[in-house]
Backbone as CSV, one residue per row, in Angstrom:
resi,resn,N_x,N_y,N_z,CA_x,CA_y,CA_z,C_x,C_y,C_z
1,UNK,16.927,6.789,13.978,16.087,5.534,14.172,16.523,4.592,12.837
2,UNK,17.112,3.234,13.319,17.356,2.443,12.192,16.332,1.893,11.624
3,UNK,16.337,1.513,10.451,15.326,0.718,10.080,15.738,-0.781,9.010
4,UNK,15.006,-1.419,8.988,15.197,-2.728,8.731,15.559,-2.944,7.547
5,UNK,16.728,-2.759,6.759,17.341,-2.585,5.663,17.300,-3.526,4.892
6,UNK,17.690,-4.686,5.586,17.305,-6.555,4.840,15.738,-6.693,4.241
7,UNK,14.899,-5.515,4.244,13.705,-5.892,4.269,13.242,-5.300,2.912
8,UNK,14.145,-4.412,2.598,14.184,-3.890,1.530,14.611,-4.934,0.395
9,UNK,14.504,-4.616,-1.097,15.251,-5.190,-2.278,16.383,-4.395,-2.514
10,UNK,17.613,-4.641,-2.763,18.446,-3.995,-3.370,18.133,-2.500,-3.457
11,UNK,17.168,-2.513,-5.330,16.596,-1.418,-5.628,15.616,-0.554,-4.870
12,UNK,14.819,-0.973,-4.194,14.009,-0.129,-3.392,14.696,0.531,-2.306
13,UNK,16.012,-0.325,-1.943,16.533,0.829,-0.943,17.535,1.756,-1.732
14,UNK,18.296,1.221,-2.899,18.518,2.270,-3.607,18.041,3.664,-3.769
15,UNK,16.615,3.668,-4.495,15.616,4.309,-4.962,15.065,5.005,-3.341
16,UNK,15.027,4.652,-2.494,14.624,4.740,-1.262,15.247,5.397,-0.664
17,UNK,16.584,5.241,-0.314,17.878,6.049,0.432,17.982,7.300,-0.284
18,UNK,18.024,7.431,-1.606,18.145,8.616,-2.473,17.332,9.452,-2.358
19,UNK,16.045,8.965,-2.237,14.980,10.080,-2.232,14.704,10.774,-0.761
20,UNK,15.352,10.000,0.495,15.090,10.724,1.562,16.449,11.894,1.826
21,UNK,17.275,11.529,0.949,18.397,12.771,0.493,18.107,13.546,-0.182
22,UNK,16.949,13.762,-1.039,16.665,14.671,-2.111,15.361,16.180,-1.244
23,UNK,15.385,16.921,-1.664,14.609,17.878,-0.948,13.149,17.763,-1.149
24,UNK,13.206,17.027,-2.432,11.350,16.246,-2.887,10.923,15.763,-1.478
25,UNK,11.533,14.730,-0.556,10.748,14.010,0.724,10.181,14.511,1.330
26,UNK,10.700,16.135,1.699,9.736,16.792,2.726,8.299,16.825,2.425
27,UNK,8.161,16.689,1.214,6.972,17.091,0.796,5.680,15.431,0.865
28,UNK,6.382,14.576,1.087,5.530,12.821,0.910,5.626,12.336,2.481
29,UNK,5.310,11.391,2.354,5.086,10.265,3.167,4.847,8.867,2.690
30,UNK,5.914,7.864,2.967,5.842,6.682,2.376,5.079,5.565,2.941
31,UNK,3.998,4.996,1.976,3.110,4.321,2.536,3.018,3.089,1.513
32,UNK,1.195,2.325,1.407,1.258,1.409,0.708,1.716,-0.232,1.211
33,UNK,1.651,-1.216,0.269,2.311,-2.403,0.747,3.779,-2.739,1.215
34,UNK,4.821,-2.008,0.141,6.232,-2.010,0.455,6.341,-1.317,2.105
35,UNK,5.544,-0.372,2.246,6.056,0.267,3.969,5.408,-0.614,5.033
36,UNK,4.133,-1.574,4.555,3.594,-2.641,5.682,4.263,-3.577,5.715
37,UNK,5.076,-4.086,4.326,6.013,-5.282,4.757,7.664,-4.906,5.001
38,UNK,8.239,-3.558,5.023,8.955,-3.074,5.451,9.535,-2.942,7.219
39,UNK,8.300,-1.701,7.357,8.123,-1.268,8.878,7.366,-1.775,9.902
40,UNK,6.537,-3.470,9.037,5.502,-3.624,10.192,5.490,-5.271,10.355
41,UNK,4.927,-5.728,9.234,4.919,-6.817,9.013,5.918,-8.371,8.614
42,UNK,6.564,-7.866,7.592,7.679,-8.289,6.701,6.889,-9.677,6.283
43,UNK,5.816,-9.956,6.108,5.078,-10.617,5.659,4.748,-10.988,3.974
44,UNK,4.614,-10.239,2.793,5.000,-10.598,1.708,5.926,-9.644,0.702
45,UNK,6.297,-10.576,-0.307,7.316,-9.682,-1.184,6.105,-8.508,-1.875
46,UNK,7.139,-7.500,-1.906,6.214,-6.008,-2.368,7.250,-5.497,-2.800
47,UNK,6.931,-5.129,-4.705,7.614,-4.608,-5.296,7.649,-3.284,-5.827
48,UNK,6.824,-2.375,-5.469,6.255,-1.022,-5.611,6.760,-0.174,-4.513
49,UNK,7.188,1.281,-4.817,7.550,2.253,-3.668,5.961,3.329,-3.942
50,UNK,5.836,3.818,-3.007,4.478,4.681,-2.737,4.613,5.754,-2.152
51,UNK,4.695,7.183,-2.473,5.123,8.291,-1.843,4.014,8.865,-2.081
52,UNK,2.771,9.476,-1.030,2.271,9.799,-0.793,2.243,11.627,-0.249
53,UNK,1.372,12.350,-0.756,1.275,13.703,-0.557,0.085,14.205,-0.023
54,UNK,-0.265,14.588,0.905,-1.528,15.823,1.152,-1.489,16.741,0.085
55,UNK,-0.813,17.318,-0.391,-0.968,18.417,-0.939,-0.410,18.203,-2.630
56,UNK,-0.751,19.541,-3.249,-0.040,19.544,-4.624,1.423,19.515,-4.367
57,UNK,2.018,18.617,-5.737,3.372,18.462,-5.668,3.893,18.840,-7.111
58,UNK,5.110,19.140,-7.122,5.903,19.501,-8.544,5.595,18.410,-8.980
59,UNK,5.254,17.997,-10.289,5.309,16.449,-10.644,7.089,16.806,-11.660
60,UNK,7.214,17.989,-12.259,8.529,17.892,-12.893,9.701,17.594,-11.993
61,UNK,9.561,17.963,-10.348,10.385,17.390,-9.498,10.755,15.851,-9.424
62,UNK,9.502,15.373,-9.355,9.189,13.978,-9.251,10.122,13.211,-10.626
63,UNK,9.982,14.077,-11.603,10.195,13.345,-12.754,11.802,13.351,-12.644
64,UNK,12.444,14.530,-12.341,13.686,14.836,-12.304,14.235,14.011,-11.243
65,UNK,13.690,13.672,-10.184,14.372,12.191,-9.526,14.340,10.961,-9.979
66,UNK,12.991,10.681,-10.776,13.512,9.585,-10.745,14.374,9.258,-12.598
67,UNK,14.282,10.469,-12.981,15.532,10.352,-14.453,17.183,10.168,-13.671
68,UNK,17.160,10.745,-12.892,18.508,10.346,-12.030,18.578,9.062,-11.490
69,UNK,17.478,8.799,-10.700,17.389,7.095,-10.251,17.335,6.141,-11.388
70,UNK,16.704,6.349,-12.477,16.966,5.482,-13.927,18.504,5.797,-14.236
71,UNK,18.962,6.901,-14.365,20.653,7.032,-14.921,21.382,6.417,-14.127
72,UNK,21.253,6.688,-12.236,21.932,5.479,-12.158,21.772,4.028,-12.074
73,UNK,20.879,3.672,-12.580,20.569,2.085,-12.141,20.654,1.750,-13.605
74,UNK,20.871,2.661,-14.713,21.367,2.033,-16.166,20.024,1.453,-16.620
75,UNK,19.393,1.900,-16.281,17.422,1.649,-16.847,16.852,2.788,-17.413
76,UNK,15.739,2.424,-18.737,14.932,3.067,-18.930,13.767,3.618,-18.142
77,UNK,13.342,4.942,-18.609,12.285,5.168,-17.552,11.053,5.764,-18.146
78,UNK,9.917,5.138,-17.929,8.536,5.283,-18.620,7.491,5.973,-17.561
79,UNK,6.641,6.374,-17.684,5.654,7.242,-16.918,3.959,8.021,-17.446
80,UNK,3.857,7.828,-16.344,2.185,7.494,-17.191,1.451,8.820,-15.847
81,UNK,0.133,9.163,-16.288,-0.379,9.632,-15.313,-1.964,9.318,-14.998
82,UNK,-2.436,8.826,-13.950,-3.836,8.166,-13.907,-4.432,9.393,-12.424
83,UNK,-5.078,10.335,-13.058,-5.803,11.201,-11.896,-4.737,11.988,-11.045
84,UNK,-4.661,11.960,-9.912,-3.290,12.503,-9.086,-2.489,11.776,-8.877
85,UNK,-2.307,10.749,-9.467,-1.063,9.789,-9.588,-0.060,9.983,-10.690
86,UNK,1.402,10.000,-10.454,2.046,10.061,-11.161,3.070,8.736,-11.363
87,UNK,2.773,8.111,-11.987,3.539,6.592,-11.681,4.695,6.774,-12.750
88,UNK,6.028,5.861,-12.248,6.925,5.861,-12.980,7.528,4.182,-13.200
89,UNK,8.210,3.892,-14.022,8.433,2.519,-13.954,9.744,2.514,-14.845
90,UNK,10.703,1.552,-13.828,12.048,1.693,-14.467,12.124,0.427,-15.390
91,UNK,12.264,0.470,-16.350,12.660,-1.054,-17.005,14.305,-0.962,-17.318
92,UNK,14.117,-2.150,-17.798,15.551,-2.530,-18.671,15.531,-2.528,-19.956
93,UNK,16.558,-3.362,-20.742,16.802,-3.052,-22.027,15.683,-3.459,-23.530
94,UNK,15.033,-4.934,-21.981,14.283,-5.441,-22.923,13.040,-5.434,-22.372
95,UNK,12.509,-4.021,-21.385,11.719,-3.696,-21.601,10.688,-4.362,-20.477
96,UNK,11.422,-5.235,-19.566,10.870,-5.895,-18.450,11.383,-4.861,-17.135
97,UNK,9.912,-4.753,-16.545,9.832,-3.801,-15.284,10.709,-4.294,-14.341
98,UNK,11.558,-3.274,-13.715,12.705,-3.835,-12.358,11.707,-3.066,-11.167
99,UNK,11.268,-2.019,-11.701,10.549,-0.981,-10.067,9.571,-0.135,-10.308
100,UNK,8.416,-0.075,-9.674,7.469,1.031,-10.056,7.020,1.670,-8.532
101,UNK,7.343,2.968,-8.919,7.045,4.009,-7.968,6.047,5.272,-8.319
102,UNK,5.514,4.908,-7.398,4.054,5.980,-7.188,4.320,7.123,-6.511
103,UNK,4.332,8.064,-7.025,4.183,9.715,-6.580,2.905,10.015,-6.511
104,UNK,2.016,10.341,-5.284,0.450,10.431,-5.797,0.276,11.971,-4.723
105,UNK,-1.060,12.934,-4.935,-1.537,13.530,-4.293,-2.604,13.044,-3.598
106,UNK,-2.726,12.544,-2.029,-3.696,12.451,-1.853,-4.312,12.962,-0.514
107,UNK,-5.144,13.653,-0.670,-6.385,14.469,-0.231,-6.473,14.237,1.055
108,UNK,-6.884,12.902,1.606,-7.392,12.698,2.906,-6.640,12.502,3.878
109,UNK,-6.506,13.549,4.816,-5.991,13.796,6.171,-5.704,12.457,7.008
110,UNK,-4.393,12.864,7.246,-4.526,11.132,7.888,-4.640,11.166,9.168
111,UNK,-5.138,9.924,9.802,-5.279,9.739,11.090,-4.315,10.018,12.126
112,UNK,-3.339,9.642,11.888,-2.426,9.697,12.798,-1.204,9.823,12.485
113,UNK,-0.080,10.606,13.210,1.370,10.846,12.726,1.803,9.371,13.003
114,UNK,2.775,8.923,11.614,3.311,7.859,11.663,5.005,8.544,12.052
115,UNK,5.685,7.045,12.282,7.355,7.310,12.684,7.886,7.959,11.878
116,UNK,8.733,8.134,12.642,9.751,9.163,11.596,10.813,8.407,11.131
117,UNK,11.424,7.921,10.183,12.672,7.328,9.519,13.508,7.817,8.744
118,UNK,14.631,8.604,8.955,15.678,9.157,8.419,14.931,9.820,7.721
119,UNK,14.490,10.825,8.387,13.564,12.272,8.125,12.313,12.266,6.739
120,UNK,11.860,10.765,7.202,10.705,10.585,5.747,9.774,9.899,6.757
121,UNK,8.379,10.267,6.984,7.170,9.623,7.616,6.809,8.366,6.795
122,UNK,6.457,7.362,7.979,6.539,6.184,7.408,4.954,6.205,7.940
123,UNK,3.813,5.720,6.857,2.193,6.141,6.970,2.003,5.346,8.544
124,UNK,1.297,5.408,9.334,0.724,4.731,10.315,-0.396,3.350,10.057
125,UNK,-0.197,2.666,10.531,-0.893,1.322,10.931,-2.239,1.615,10.346
126,UNK,-3.116,2.423,11.513,-4.346,2.790,11.478,-4.827,3.522,9.631
127,UNK,-3.830,4.286,9.606,-3.857,4.833,7.974,-4.060,3.970,6.671
128,UNK,-2.693,2.928,6.812,-2.411,2.117,5.785,-4.130,1.101,5.947
129,UNK,-4.613,0.840,7.393,-5.335,-0.075,7.183,-6.690,0.452,6.897
130,UNK,-6.953,1.768,6.873,-7.850,2.378,6.162,-7.867,2.504,4.874
131,UNK,-7.022,2.603,4.514,-6.621,3.156,3.160,-7.284,1.321,2.889
132,UNK,-6.234,-0.028,2.948,-6.415,-0.600,2.437,-8.022,-1.698,2.738
133,UNK,-8.797,-1.217,3.328,-10.315,-1.315,3.034,-10.954,-0.706,2.550
134,UNK,-10.395,0.311,2.410,-11.089,1.667,1.244,-10.728,0.919,-0.470
135,UNK,-9.466,0.458,-0.519,-9.214,-0.320,-1.328,-9.425,-1.279,-2.171
136,UNK,-9.887,-2.527,-1.171,-10.594,-3.664,-1.652,-12.168,-3.544,-1.724
137,UNK,-12.558,-2.409,-1.753,-13.955,-2.132,-2.223,-14.006,-1.349,-3.451
138,UNK,-12.651,-1.191,-4.002,-12.606,-0.427,-5.724,-11.850,-1.400,-6.186
139,UNK,-10.979,-2.676,-6.157,-10.486,-3.254,-7.023,-10.454,-5.209,-5.862
140,UNK,-10.020,-6.058,-6.651,-9.890,-7.194,-6.232,-8.366,-7.583,-6.609
141,UNK,-7.803,-7.279,-5.319,-6.010,-8.194,-6.126,-5.638,-8.763,-5.091
142,UNK,-5.091,-10.022,-4.965,-5.101,-10.804,-3.758,-3.825,-10.279,-2.854
143,UNK,-3.059,-9.410,-3.045,-2.145,-8.640,-2.404,-2.900,-7.977,-0.971
144,UNK,-3.978,-6.916,-1.904,-4.788,-6.499,-0.804,-5.153,-7.030,0.286
145,UNK,-5.957,-8.202,-0.088,-6.379,-9.536,0.858,-5.327,-9.533,2.061
146,UNK,-4.565,-9.987,1.222,-3.173,-10.668,2.202,-2.951,-9.416,3.576
147,UNK,-2.607,-8.284,2.595,-2.191,-7.225,3.626,-2.883,-6.857,5.139
148,UNK,-4.744,-6.974,4.249,-5.761,-6.929,5.025,-6.044,-7.858,6.367
149,UNK,-5.403,-9.288,6.043,-5.487,-10.126,6.511,-4.554,-10.444,8.005
150,UNK,-3.504,-9.609,7.523,-2.667,-9.468,8.725,-3.051,-8.067,9.521
151,UNK,-3.425,-7.260,8.793,-4.220,-5.948,9.734,-5.064,-6.529,10.081
152,UNK,-5.781,-7.351,10.286,-6.911,-7.996,11.120,-6.498,-8.650,12.036
153,UNK,-5.363,-8.828,12.202,-4.544,-9.714,13.364,-4.610,-8.752,14.555
154,UNK,-4.303,-7.524,14.122,-4.233,-6.517,15.085,-5.251,-5.643,15.544
155,UNK,-6.206,-5.292,14.245,-7.263,-4.675,14.733,-8.538,-5.372,13.891
156,UNK,-9.947,-5.462,15.005,-10.863,-5.852,14.402,-11.541,-5.444,13.150
157,UNK,-12.698,-5.868,12.287,-12.924,-5.380,11.005,-14.068,-3.829,11.560
158,UNK,-14.050,-4.311,12.953,-15.003,-2.696,13.596,-14.223,-1.386,13.705
159,UNK,-12.644,-1.668,14.043,-11.891,-0.967,13.976,-11.415,-0.552,12.687
160,UNK,-11.443,-1.293,11.671,-10.805,-0.493,10.124,-12.186,0.133,9.821
161,UNK,-13.099,-0.436,9.871,-14.509,0.283,9.610,-14.523,2.014,9.788
162,UNK,-13.917,1.898,11.329,-14.154,3.402,12.138,-13.413,3.995,11.370
163,UNK,-11.794,3.370,10.998,-11.049,4.141,10.321,-10.940,4.908,9.405
164,UNK,-11.489,3.888,8.290,-11.823,4.268,6.932,-13.148,5.321,6.845
165,UNK,-14.170,5.181,7.916,-15.271,5.871,7.724,-14.693,7.750,8.060
166,UNK,-13.837,7.569,9.494,-13.526,8.783,9.737,-12.718,9.498,8.607
167,UNK,-11.756,8.414,8.159,-10.736,9.022,7.187,-11.813,9.414,5.550
168,UNK,-12.310,8.768,5.138,-12.868,9.161,4.324,-14.351,9.660,4.202
169,UNK,-14.719,10.322,5.540,-15.925,10.568,5.275,-17.154,9.885,4.871
170,UNK,-16.823,8.514,5.030,-18.000,7.818,4.017,-18.479,6.401,5.109
171,UNK,-19.811,6.377,4.844,-19.919,5.416,5.239,-20.349,3.993,4.335
172,UNK,-19.620,3.213,5.138,-19.441,1.697,4.065,-20.859,1.174,4.493
173,UNK,-21.671,0.077,3.404,-22.565,-0.240,3.518,-21.543,-1.603,3.745
174,UNK,-21.850,-2.153,4.516,-21.852,-3.489,5.133,-22.032,-4.965,4.468
175,UNK,-23.154,-4.970,3.510,-23.382,-5.954,2.520,-22.480,-5.839,1.485
176,UNK,-22.276,-4.324,0.698,-21.436,-4.159,-0.065,-19.922,-4.803,0.291
177,UNK,-19.500,-4.673,1.466,-18.491,-5.033,1.910,-18.473,-6.639,1.951
178,UNK,-19.563,-7.132,2.645,-19.370,-8.620,2.745,-19.102,-9.153,1.297
179,UNK,-19.834,-8.275,0.496,-19.421,-9.352,-1.167,-18.389,-8.530,-1.611
180,UNK,-17.639,-7.636,-1.210,-16.665,-7.856,-1.840,-15.680,-8.670,-0.707
181,UNK,-15.712,-9.106,0.257,-15.096,-9.736,1.020,-14.827,-11.345,0.636
182,UNK,-16.006,-11.672,-0.231,-16.597,-13.022,-0.438,-15.519,-13.705,-2.309
183,UNK,-15.139,-12.301,-2.726,-14.540,-11.929,-4.060,-13.169,-12.946,-3.815
184,UNK,-12.719,-12.774,-2.438,-11.193,-13.787,-1.954,-11.547,-15.062,-2.434
185,UNK,-12.784,-15.523,-2.865,-12.897,-17.041,-2.762,-12.217,-17.449,-4.416
186,UNK,-12.162,-16.281,-5.380,-11.900,-16.154,-6.628,-10.810,-16.473,-6.763
187,UNK,-9.863,-16.112,-5.635,-7.876,-16.157,-6.042,-7.493,-17.229,-6.327
188,UNK,-6.558,-17.674,-7.193,-5.877,-19.222,-7.477,-4.378,-19.037,-7.076
189,UNK,-4.022,-17.978,-7.000,-3.035,-17.894,-6.252,-2.380,-16.685,-5.224
190,UNK,-1.534,-17.052,-4.352,-0.962,-16.110,-3.099,0.345,-15.389,-3.879
191,UNK,0.775,-14.326,-3.139,1.837,-13.570,-3.771,2.633,-14.332,-2.826
192,UNK,4.124,-13.870,-3.306,5.412,-14.772,-2.729,5.180,-14.223,-1.591
193,UNK,4.869,-14.962,-0.277,4.990,-14.854,1.028,6.430,-15.203,1.687
194,UNK,6.599,-14.508,2.919,7.281,-14.487,3.907,7.358,-15.234,4.850
195,UNK,6.012,-15.332,5.021,5.474,-16.378,6.480,4.423,-17.362,5.800
196,UNK,4.397,-18.225,6.731,3.689,-19.687,5.993,2.051,-19.026,5.762
197,UNK,1.126,-19.265,4.700,0.029,-18.613,4.546,-0.486,-20.002,3.562
198,UNK,-1.752,-20.144,3.639,-2.357,-21.023,3.110,-3.269,-20.760,1.990
199,UNK,-3.428,-20.578,1.240,-4.742,-20.029,-0.213,-6.025,-20.217,0.759
200,UNK,-6.235,-21.620,1.039,-7.917,-21.998,1.475,-7.857,-21.195,2.907
201,UNK,-6.807,-21.087,3.528,-6.834,-20.329,5.011,-7.660,-19.176,4.613
202,UNK,-7.013,-18.253,3.497,-7.294,-16.691,3.391,-8.214,-16.751,2.639
203,UNK,-9.381,-17.645,1.739,-10.758,-17.672,1.457,-11.748,-17.946,2.749
204,UNK,-11.199,-18.983,3.590,-12.045,-19.670,4.268,-12.340,-18.365,5.564
205,UNK,-11.169,-17.402,5.660,-11.090,-16.508,6.793,-11.762,-15.278,6.399
206,UNK,-12.133,-15.034,5.142,-12.953,-14.244,4.484,-14.267,-14.171,4.601
207,UNK,-14.585,-15.759,3.919,-15.944,-15.729,3.776,-16.590,-15.847,4.982
208,UNK,-15.957,-16.562,6.535,-16.162,-16.200,7.725,-16.564,-14.794,7.877
209,UNK,-15.709,-13.926,7.738,-15.908,-12.502,8.405,-17.082,-11.675,7.249
210,UNK,-17.134,-12.308,6.196,-18.640,-11.898,5.109,-19.544,-12.632,5.546
211,UNK,-19.889,-13.611,6.414,-21.092,-13.866,6.711,-21.008,-13.183,8.491
212,UNK,-20.421,-13.049,9.352,-20.268,-12.352,10.609,-21.220,-10.528,10.361
213,UNK,-20.575,-10.124,9.277,-20.850,-9.056,8.960,-22.336,-8.666,8.758
214,UNK,-22.435,-10.252,7.428,-23.806,-10.304,6.768,-24.728,-10.514,8.359
215,UNK,-24.522,-11.191,9.306,-25.320,-11.497,10.685,-25.917,-10.170,11.120
216,UNK,-24.642,-9.398,11.479,-24.968,-8.011,11.935,-25.595,-7.218,11.521
217,UNK,-25.691,-7.498,10.491,-27.034,-6.135,9.400,-28.405,-7.251,9.863
218,UNK,-28.477,-8.304,9.786,-29.725,-9.179,9.968,-30.466,-8.514,11.209
219,UNK,-28.876,-8.568,12.415,-29.348,-8.513,13.915,-30.039,-7.046,13.966
220,UNK,-29.713,-5.931,13.103,-30.533,-4.631,13.098,-31.437,-4.674,12.934
């Protein structure tokens, strides 16, 4: 299957193409904002590459792969570990970030098999949607709200709640979710968009959605 080469940045494409030729790729699937941009919506710029595995993986092999990537791109490599996520950053000689690549052990079973592209699985929209809804309950970043906005053009909020609750075995409190959605009102800027979007439109959308969810609780 051909994939949309022009949706990757040149550096993303270099690393992605190298990764799918490396034996390490068999343990991972591709997910996150860049997967959503490249293989689904092409809606905003996204710089990071996120490779997830349901199982434990050899972090030394991931480090070795990234060392080779850094060498090929004449970049310096920085690495940190947060929980079960190994984060690699390629930086230039002035320590400016070139790209961030995450390898994460993510133990939650996926809801659906994703498409196969060049022998690597791309996370399904249902799973990315479940992850995004879960994410905005944990942090408030405009890029996640933009991604969720586009997911909500394909699915209802009730669909995404179902996906998230099934995947994480977690009942989501609608009042808590409504409060989280209202945080969109604090955003001052959008990420670099590839399709037209107005910041006020985004804020109004989440305000209306929060009110809708709140009313559904009152009716109960």
